FIGU-999661 format. One record per atom (N, C-alpha, C): residue in one letter; x, y, z. Coordinates in steps of 0.1 Angstrom, whole numbers, padded with zeros to 4 digits, always signed. Each point is the difference from the previous one (the first is absolute). Layout:
BEGIN
AXYZ;...
This chain:
BEGIN
X+1130+0770+1180;X-0002-0011+0009;X-0014-0005-0001;X-0010+0010+0001;X-0014-0004+0000;X-0003-0006-0013;X+0005+0005-0011;X-0002-0005-0014;X+0005-0014-0001;X+0012-0003+0005;X+0006-0013-0001;X-0009-0010+0009;X-0005+0004+0011;X-0008-0008+0008;X-0013-0004-0007;X-0006+0010-0007;X-0012-0003-0008;X+0003-0009-0011;X+0012+0001-0007;X+0004-0009-0010;X+0001-0014+0005;X+0006-0002+0012;X+0002-0013+0006;X-0014-0006+0003;X-0009+0008+0006;X-0013-0005+0004;X-0008-0004-0012;X+0001+0008-0011;X-0007-0003-0012;X+0005-0013-0007;X+0013-0001+0000;X+0006-0012-0006;X-0003-0013+0008;X+0001+0002+0013;X-0003-0011+0009;X-0014-0005-0002;X-0009+0010+0000;X-0015-0004-0001;X-0002-0007-0014;X+0006+0006-0010;X-0003-0006-0014;X+0006-0014+0000;X+0012-0003+0005;X+0006-0013-0001;X-0008-0010+0009;X-0004+0005+0012;X-0007-0009+0009;X-0013-0004-0006;X-0008+0009-0005;X-0013-0003-0006;X+0001-0009-0012;X+0010+0003-0009;X+0003-0008-0012;X+0003-0014+0004;X+0008-0002+0010;X+0004-0014+0004;X-0011-0007+0008;X-0007+0007+0009;X-0010-0007+0008;X-0012-0004-0008;X-0002+0006-0011;X-0012-0003-0009;X+0003-0011-0010;X+0013-0004-0001;X+0003-0010-0010;X-0006-0014+0004;X-0008-0005-0009;X-0005-0014+0003;X+0011-0010+0001;X+0010+0002-0008;X+0011-0010+0000;X+0007-0001+0013;X+0001+0011+0007;X+0006+0000+0013;X-0007-0009+0010;X-0014+0002+0001;X-0008-0008+0009;X-0001-0014-0004;X-0002-0002-0013;X-0001-0014-0005;X+0013-0007+0002;X+0011+0006-0004;X+0013-0006+0002;X+0004-0003+0014;X-0003+0009+0009;X+0003-0002+0014;X-0009-0011+0006;X-0013+0000-0004;X-0009-0010+0005;X+0004-0014-0004;X+0004-0001-0013;X+0003-0013-0006;X+0013-0005+0007;X+0010+0008+0001;X+0013-0004+0006;X-0002-0003+0015;X-0009+0008+0006;X-0003-0003+0014;X-0007-0013+0002;X-0009-0003-0009;X-0007-0013+0001;X+0009-0011-0003;X+0010+0002-0010;X+0010-0010-0003;X+0008-0003+0012;X+0004+0011+0007;X+0009-0002+0012;X-0007-0007+0011;X-0013+0003+0002;X-0008-0007+0010;X-0001-0015-0004;X-0003-0003-0012;X-0001-0014-0005;X+0013-0008+0002;X+0011+0007-0003;X+0013-0007+0002;X+0003-0002+0015;X-0003+0010+0008;X+0002-0001+0015;X-0009-0011+0006;X-0011-0002-0006;X-0010-0009+0006;X+0006-0014-0001;X+0009-0003-0009;X+0007-0013-0001;X+0014+0001+0005;X+0004+0011+0007;X+0014+0001+0004;X+0001-0001+0015;X+0011-0006+0004;X+0002-0001+0015;X+0002+0013+0007;X+0002+0011-0008;X+0002+0013+0007;X-0013+0005+0007;X-0012-0004-0006;X-0012+0005+0006;X-0002-0008+0013;X+0002-0013+0000;X-0001-0008+0012;X+0010+0006+0011;X+0012+0003-0004;X+0009+0006+0009;X-0005+0013+0005;X-0006+0008-0008;X-0005+0013+0004;X-0011-0002+0010;X-0010-0009-0003;X-0012-0002+0009;X+0004-0007+0013;X+0009-0009-0001;X+0003-0009+0011;X+0011+0006+0009;X+0009+0008-0006;X+0011+0005+0008;X+0000+0016+0001;X-0001+0006-0012;X+0002+0015+0000;X-0011+0008+0007;X-0012-0006+0001;X-0011+0007+0007;X+0003+0000+0015;X+0009-0008+0005;X+0003-0001+0014;X+0012+0009+0004;X+0006+0006-0011;X+0012+0008+0003;X-0005+0014+0005;X+0009+0008+0005;X-0003+0014+0003;X-0006+0007-0012;X-0010+0008+0002;X-0007+0006-0011;X+0009+0007-0011;X+0010+0007+0004;X+0008+0006-0011;X+0006-0011-0009;X+0004-0011+0006;X+0006-0011-0008;X-0011-0007-0009;X-0012-0001+0006;X-0011-0006-0008;X-0003+0009-0012;X-0001+0013+0002;X-0002+0009-0012;X+0011+0000-0009;X+0013-0001+0005;X+0011-0001-0009;X+0000-0012-0009;X-0004-0011+0006;X-0002-0013-0008;X-0011+0002-0011;X-0011+0006+0004;X-0010+0003-0010;X+0005+0009-0011;X+0008+0010+0003;X+0005+0009-0011;X+0009-0008-0009;X+0008-0009+0005;X+0009-0008-0008;X-0008-0009-0009;X-0011-0006+0005;X-0008-0008-0008;X-0006+0007-0012;X-0005+0012+0002;X-0006+0008-0011;X+0011+0006-0009;X+0012+0001+0004;X+0011+0006-0008;X+0006-0011-0010;X-0006-0011-0001;X+0005-0010-0009;X-0004+0003-0015;X-0012+0002-0003;X-0005+0002-0014;X-0004+0015-0002;X-0007+0006+0009;X-0007+0013-0002;X+0010+0011-0005;X+0012+0001+0006;X+0009+0011-0004;X+0004-0002-0015;X+0001-0012-0005;X+0004-0002-0014;X-0011+0006-0009;X-0013-0002+0004;X-0011+0006-0007;X+0001+0015+0001;X+0003+0005+0012;X+0001+0014+0002;X+0010+0007-0009;X+0012-0006-0002;X+0010+0006-0009;X-0005+0000-0014;X-0007-0010-0004;X-0004-0001-0014;X-0011+0011-0003;X-0008+0003+0011;X-0011+0010-0002;X+0005+0014-0001;X+0012+0002+0006;X+0006+0014+0000;X+0007+0002-0013;X+0005-0010-0007;X+0010+0001-0010;X-0005+0008-0012;X-0013+0001-0003;X-0004+0007-0012;X-0003+0015+0002;X+0002+0005+0012;X-0004+0014+0002;X+0007+0010-0009;X+0013+0000-0001;X+0007+0010-0008;X-0003-0003-0015;X+0002-0012-0005;X-0004-0003-0014;X-0014+0004-0004;X-0009-0002+0009;X-0014+0003-0003;X-0002+0015-0002;X+0007+0008+0008;X-0001+0015-0003;X+0005+0004-0013;X+0010-0007-0005;X+0005+0003-0014;X-0009-0005-0010;X-0006-0012+0002;X-0009-0006-0010;X-0013+0009-0001;X-0005+0005+0011;X-0012+0008-0001;X+0002+0015-0001;X+0013+0004-0003;X+0004+0014-0002;X-0002+0008+0013;X-0002-0006+0012;X-0001+0008+0012;X+0013+0006+0004;X+0011-0006-0004;X+0013+0005+0004;X+0002+0014-0006;X-0004+0001-0013;X+0002+0013-0006;X-0009+0011+0007;X-0012-0004+0004;X-0008+0009+0007;X+0006+0004+0014;X+0005-0009+0007;X+0006+0002+0013;X+0013+0010-0002;X+0007-0003-0010;X+0012+0008-0003;X-0003+0015-0003;X-0012+0002-0006;X-0004+0013-0004;X-0006+0008+0012;X-0003-0007+0011;X-0005+0007+0012;X+0011+0005+0009;X-0003+0010+0008;X+0010+0004+0010;X+0002-0010+0011;X+0012-0001+0005;X+0003-0009+0011;X+0012-0008-0003;X+0009-0002+0010;X+0012-0007-0002;X-0002-0014-0003;X+0009-0006-0009;X-0001-0014-0003;X+0002-0009+0012;X+0008+0004+0009;X+0003-0008+0012;X-0013-0001+0009;X-0008+0011+0001;X-0012+0000+0008;X-0010-0009-0007;X-0002+0001-0013;X-0009-0008-0007;X+0004-0015+0001;X+0013-0003-0001;X+0004-0014+0001;X-0003-0005+0014;X+0003+0008+0010;X-0003-0005+0014;X-0015-0002+0002;X-0009+0008-0006;X-0014-0002+0001;X-0005-0012-0008;X+0006-0003-0011;X-0003-0012-0008;X+0004-0012+0008;X+0012+0000+0006;X+0005-0011+0007;X-0009-0003+0013;X-0002+0010+0008;X-0008-0003+0012;X-0015-0002-0003;X-0005+0006-0010;X-0014-0003-0004;X-0002-0014-0004;X+0009-0004-0009;X-0001-0014-0005;X+0002-0010+0011;X+0010+0002+0009;X+0003-0009+0010;X-0012-0001+0010;X-0005+0011+0004;X-0011+0000+0010;X-0013-0007-0006;X-0003+0002-0012;X-0011-0007-0006;X+0002-0015-0001;X+0012-0004-0005;X+0002-0014-0002;X+0002-0007+0013;X+0003+0007+0011;X+0002-0005+0013;X-0013-0004+0007;X-0011+0006-0004;X-0013-0002+0006;X-0004-0015+0000;X-0001-0006-0012;X-0004-0015+0000;X+0009-0008+0008;X+0014+0003+0000;X+0009-0008+0009;X-0003+0002+0014;X-0003+0012+0004;X-0003+0003+0014;X-0013-0007+0004;X-0010+0000-0009;X-0012-0007+0003;X+0002-0015+0003;X+0008-0007-0008;X+0004-0014+0002;X+0006-0001+0014;X+0009+0009+0004;X+0007-0001+0013;X-0010+0002+0011;X-0009+0010-0002;X-0010+0002+0011;X-0010-0012+0001;X-0003-0007-0011;X-0008-0012+0001;X+0007-0010+0008;X+0013-0001-0002;X+0008-0010+0009;X+0000+0005+0014;X+0001+0013+0003;X-0001+0005+0014;X-0013-0004+0006;X-0011+0001-0008;X-0013-0003+0005;X-0001-0015+0004;X+0007-0008-0008;X+0000-0015+0004;X+0008-0002+0013;X+0011+0007+0001;X+0008-0001+0013;X-0009+0005+0011;X-0007+0011-0001;X-0008+0005+0011;X-0011-0010+0003;X-0006-0006-0010;X-0011-0010+0002;X+0006-0012+0008;X+0012-0005-0004;X+0005-0012+0007;X+0006+0003+0013;X+0006+0012+0002;X+0007+0003+0013;X-0008+0008+0010;X-0009+0009-0006;X-0008+0009+0008;X+0009+0011+0006;X+0012+0002-0006;X+0010+0010+0005;X-0002+0012-0008;X-0005+0011+0006;X-0002+0013-0007;X+0013+0007-0002;X+0011-0005+0005;X+0013+0006-0003;X+0003-0002-0015;X-0006-0010-0006;X+0003-0002-0015;X-0005+0012-0008;X-0011+0007+0005;X-0005+0012-0007;X+0010+0011+0001;X+0005+0002+0013;X+0009+0011+0002;X+0013-0001-0007;X+0005-0012-0001;X+0014-0002-0006;X+0000-0003-0015;X-0012-0002-0006;X-0001-0004-0014;X+0007+0009-0009;X-0003+0013+0001;X+0005+0010-0010;X+0015+0002+0003;X+0005+0002+0012;X+0014+0001+0002;X+0008-0012-0005;X-0005-0012+0002;X+0007-0012-0005;X+0000+0000-0016;X-0011+0003-0006;X-0001+0001-0014;X+0010+0011-0006;X+0001+0011+0007;X+0009+0011-0005;X+0014-0004+0002;X+0004-0007+0010;X+0014-0004+0002;X+0004-0011-0009;X-0008-0010-0001;X+0004-0012-0007;X-0003+0001-0015;X-0011+0004-0004;X-0005+0000-0014;X+0004+0013-0007;X-0003+0011+0006;X+0001+0013-0007;X+0014+0003-0006;X+0011-0002+0007;X+0013+0003-0006;X+0003-0008-0013;X-0003-0012+0000;X+0001-0008-0012;X-0009+0005-0011;X-0012+0004+0003;X-0009+0005-0010;X+0005+0013-0006;X+0006+0009+0009;X+0005+0013-0005;X+0012-0003-0010;X+0008-0010+0004;X+0012-0004-0008;X-0004-0005-0014;X-0009-0010+0000;X-0004-0006-0013;X-0008+0010-0008;X-0008+0008+0006;X-0008+0010-0007;X+0009+0010-0007;X+0010+0005+0006;X+0009+0010-0006;X+0007-0006-0012;X+0005-0013+0001;X+0006-0006-0012;X-0010-0004-0010;X-0013-0003+0004;X-0010-0003-0010;X-0005+0012-0007;X+0002+0012+0006;X-0003+0012-0007;X+0012+0005-0009;X+0012-0003+0005;X+0012+0005-0007;X+0004-0009-0012;X+0001-0013+0002;X+0005-0008-0011;X-0008+0000-0013;X-0014+0000+0001;X-0007+0000-0013;X+0001+0013-0008;X+0007+0010+0007;X+0002+0013-0008;X+0010-0003-0011;X+0008-0011+0001;X+0010-0003-0010;X-0001-0015-0005;X-0010-0007+0005;X-0002-0014-0003;X-0015-0002-0005;X-0001-0010-0009;X-0014-0005-0004;X-0007-0005+0012;X-0012+0005+0003;X-0007-0004+0012;X-0002-0015+0002;X-0005-0008-0010;X-0001-0014+0003;X+0013-0007+0003;X+0011+0005-0006;X+0013-0006+0003;X+0004+0003+0014;X-0002+0012+0005;X+0003+0003+0014;X-0009-0008+0009;X-0013-0001-0003;X-0008-0008+0009;X+0004-0015+0001;X+0004-0005-0011;X+0005-0014+0000;X+0013-0001+0009;X+0009+0009-0002;X+0013+0000+0007;X-0003+0003+0015;X-0009+0009+0003;X-0003+0003+0014;X-0006-0012+0008;X-0009-0007-0006;X-0006-0012+0007;X+0011-0010+0003;X+0009-0002-0010;X+0011-0009+0002;X+0009+0005+0011;X+0003+0013+0000;X+0008+0006+0010;X-0006-0002+0014;X-0013+0002+0001;X-0007+0000+0013;X+0003-0014+0007;X-0002-0010-0007;X+0002-0014+0006;X+0014-0003+0002;X+0009+0004-0010;X+0014-0003+0002;X+0006+0009+0011;X-0004+0012+0001;X+0006+0009+0010;X-0006-0001+0014;X-0010-0008+0002;X-0006-0001+0013;X-0001-0014+0006;X-0002-0010-0009;X-0004-0013+0005;X+0010-0012-0005;X+0009+0004-0008;X+0010-0010-0005;X+0013+0002+0009;X+0002-0010+0009;X+0012+0002+0009;X+0013-0003-0007;X+0010+0008+0004;X+0013-0002-0006;X+0006-0013+0004;X-0006-0007+0010;X+0005-0013+0004;X-0002-0011-0011;X-0008+0004-0009;X-0002-0010-0012;X+0011+0002-0010;X+0010+0009+0003;X+0011+0001-0009;X-0002+0011-0011;X-0012+0006+0000;X-0003+0010-0010;X+0001+0014+0007;X+0008+0009-0006;X+0001+0014+0006;X-0013+0007+0001;X-0004+0005+0011;X-0013+0007+0001;X+0001+0011+0011;X-0009+0009-0001;X-0001+0011+0010;X-0009-0003+0012;X-0005-0012+0000;X-0010-0004+0010;X+0005+0000+0014;X+0013-0003+0002;X+0006+0000+0013;X+0007+0013+0004;X-0003+0010-0007;X+0006+0013+0003;X-0010+0010+0004;X+0005+0012+0005;X-0010+0011+0004;X-0008+0005-0012;X+0004-0003-0012;X-0007+0005-0012;X-0013-0008-0003;X-0003-0011+0007;X-0012-0008-0002;X-0012+0008+0004;X-0009+0004-0009;X-0011+0009+0004;X-0012-0007+0005;X+0000-0013+0002;X-0012-0007+0005;X-0002+0002+0015;X+0010+0005+0007;X-0002+0004+0014;X+0006-0010+0010;X+0007-0010-0004;X+0005-0010+0009;X+0009+0006+0011;X+0009+0009-0004;X+0009+0006+0010;X-0008+0009+0010;X-0010+0006-0004;X-0008+0008+0009;X-0008-0009+0010;X-0006-0010-0006;X-0008-0009+0008;X+0009-0007+0011;X+0012-0004-0004;X+0009-0007+0009;X+0007+0009+0009;X+0006+0011-0005;X+0008+0009+0008;X-0008+0009+0009;X-0010+0006-0005;X-0008+0009+0007;X-0011-0006+0009;X-0006-0010-0005;X-0011-0007+0007;X+0003-0013+0007;X+0012-0005-0003;X+0005-0012+0006;X-0006-0013-0005;X-0006+0000-0011;X-0006-0012-0006;X+0011-0010-0003;X-0002-0012+0003;X+0009-0011-0003;X-0002-0005-0015;X+0009+0004-0009;X-0001-0003-0014;X+0011-0010-0003;X-0003-0011-0008;X+0009-0010-0002;X+0011+0004-0010;X-0002+0010-0008;X+0010+0004-0010;X+0010+0011+0003;X-0003+0007+0011;X+0008+0012+0003;X+0000+0003+0015;X+0012+0005+0004;X+0001+0005+0014;X+0004+0015-0001;X-0005+0008+0009;X+0002+0014-0001;X-0001+0007+0013;X+0008+0010+0002;X-0001+0008+0012;X-0010+0012-0002;X-0005+0006+0011;X-0008+0012-0002;X+0006+0011-0009;X+0014+0002+0002;X+0007+0010-0008;X-0001-0004-0015;X+0002-0013-0003;X-0001-0004-0014;X-0014+0001-0006;X-0010-0002+0009;X-0014+0002-0005;X-0002+0015-0004;X+0004+0009+0008;X-0002+0014-0003;X+0009+0005-0011;X+0012-0007-0001;X+0009+0003-0012;X-0007-0004-0013;X-0007-0011+0000;X-0007-0004-0012;X-0011+0010-0003;X-0007+0005+0010;X-0010+0010-0003;X+0006+0012-0006;X+0011+0005+0005;X+0006+0012-0005;X+0006-0002-0013;X+0006-0011-0002;X+0007-0003-0013;X-0010-0001-0011;X-0011-0007+0002;X-0010-0001-0011;X-0007+0013-0003;X-0002+0008+0011;X-0006+0014-0003;X+0010+0009-0007;X+0013-0001+0004;X+0010+0008-0007;X+0001-0003-0014;X+0000-0013-0004;X+0001-0005-0013;X-0012+0004-0009;X-0012+0001+0007;X-0012+0005-0007;X+0003+0014-0004;X+0005+0008+0009;X+0003+0014-0004;X+0010+0001-0011;X+0010-0009+0000;X+0010+0000-0010;X-0006-0003-0014;X-0009-0010+0000;X-0007-0003-0012;X-0009+0011-0005;X-0006+0007+0009;X-0009+0012-0005;X+0009+0011-0005;X+0012+0002+0007;X+0009+0011-0005;X+0005-0004-0014;X+0003-0012-0002;X+0005-0004-0013;X-0011+0001-0011;X-0012-0003+0004;X-0011+0002-0009;X-0002+0015-0004;X+0002+0009+0010;X-0001+0014-0002;X+0010+0004-0010;X+0012-0004+0001;X+0011+0003-0009;X-0003-0005-0014;X-0005-0012-0001;X-0003-0006-0013;X-0012+0008-0007;X-0010+0004+0008;X-0011+0007-0006;X+0004+0014-0004;X+0009+0007+0008;X+0005+0013-0004;X+0008-0001-0013;X+0008-0011-0002;X+0008-0002-0012;X-0009-0002-0012;X-0010-0008+0002;X-0010-0003-0011;X-0007+0012-0004;X-0004+0009+0009;X-0006+0012-0004;X+0010+0009-0007;X+0012+0000+0003;X+0010+0009-0006;X+0003-0004-0014;X+0000-0013-0003;X+0003-0005-0014;X-0012+0000-0009;X-0012+0003+0005;X-0011+0000-0009;X+0000+0013-0008;
């Protein structure tokens, strides 16, 4: 047990440091964040946020902020996670890891959580910058107390979901192809309403952008979806469970690939 814990800690630390030191992570997140701000500057959503949402109860204001940030940044997040397994193969690190003691499941969990935590930091900084703006405009220190819980409930389940699939799918797909398909999926599966006549997951509990959590759990009035608190929590549980399914499938695939070598 102690040995497996040490393996997990070592893998987590390696993946976290590898990811957090990547210039492409920070440059990509900053560029996409700047693009999102530029788009919102010309969008009625910002006027709605400043003129209406700042006067809502603080949990709803923070929920609205989380939804604003969940438009572009998670798409970048998924792309940044996608090369972690292929990179280990390309640099021969996978062979080194396989030669060391420690269960594959433990190393996989460390890789997943280390990559997610590192990639999550730029996103969290953007969110906290928005919280600072809310605090400046409202003077309500409740925004500081509620910021992390709101982020964890609205944003984190979707991030865990897309990260698991972004780790698993490139194990059997060409990374650029997956990234292209993933970006298309993100906007199709979250922001394209089925009312337009095109089948989509955006109106279901599988939408990872957090609409069901914001509406169902925090009571935010969203034009595209209605949800009860139970549906909000169901979306949280469903996305988290599917993330575990994706990781379990990746474990099976990696075991099979090791066996056939």
